[in-house]
C-alpha positions, 0 to 999 in steps of 0.5 A, spaced: 150 695 839 149 692 846 154 691 851 159 685 851 164 683 856 171 682 853 178 682 855 181 689 853 185 689 846 192 691 847 190 697 842 185 699 847 189 699 853 193 704 849 187 708 846 183 709 852 189 710 857 188 704 861 195 703 864 194 710 867 188 708 870 191 702 873 196 706 876 191 711 879 186 705 882 189 698 882 192 696 888 194 689 885 192 685 879 191 688 872 183 687 871 184 686 863 177 686 862 171 690 861 164 691 859 164 695 852 159 698 847 164 700 842 159 704 837 157 708 843 164 709 846 162 707 853 165 702 857 165 699 864 170 697 868 171 694 875 178 697 878 177 696 886 173 692 891 172 692 898 174 687 903 172 685 910 166 690 912 166 693 905 166 686 901 160 688 896 163 695 895 166 696 888 169 702 885 168 702 877 170 707 872 165 708 866 168 711 860 162 715 857 163 718 850 170 721 852 169 722 859 172 718 865 167 717 871 168 714 877 163 711 881 162 706 887 157 701 888 154 696 893 153 690 890 149 684 893 147 677 890 144 671 891 143 664 887 139 659 889 139 652 885 134 652 879 133 659 879 135 665 876 141 669 880 139 676 883 143 682 884 142 689 887 146 695 886 146 701 890 150 707 888 154 710 893 158 715 889 158 718 882 163 723 880 160 726 875 163 732 872 158 738 872 158 739 864 155 732 864 149 733 869 144 735 864 146 727 861 145 724 868 139 720 866 142 718 860 148 716 863 145 712 869 141 708 864 147 706 860 150 704 867 144 700 868 145 696 861 152 695 862 151 692 869 146 687 867 150 685 861 156 685 866 152 679 869 156 680 876 163 678 873 164 680 866 168 675 862 168 671 868 160 670 868 157 663 868 152 666 863 147 665 869 140 669 868 140 674 872 135 679 875 137 686 877 135 691 881 138 698 882 137 704 887 140 710 884 
């Protein structure tokens, strides 16, 4: 199944411990949406964003088959009338547990797929076709 953007159902807030994750990461609003592939047990969720000189830097949690992984990305985007939006992602940090190192390439492939599906804003995306590049 492909990744989809959706608001997090109340049952999944409990099942995935979203409240505890929010207490750790969120400084302000609850971001009640994610990009999820349920049948693969994977979700991607933005939990923090930079300001001022760090605008464009984002912290995400990637729940990957039972493990919660924190990662920091730098995102750049550009939209021109009549053209597809363009977005690039640079991986700044990946807190990958040692037992997942052998799965690194698979995890990064899933991350790329989730970011493409997220289309910049998840459930708030305007559905604009986006070209993406990755520096992982």
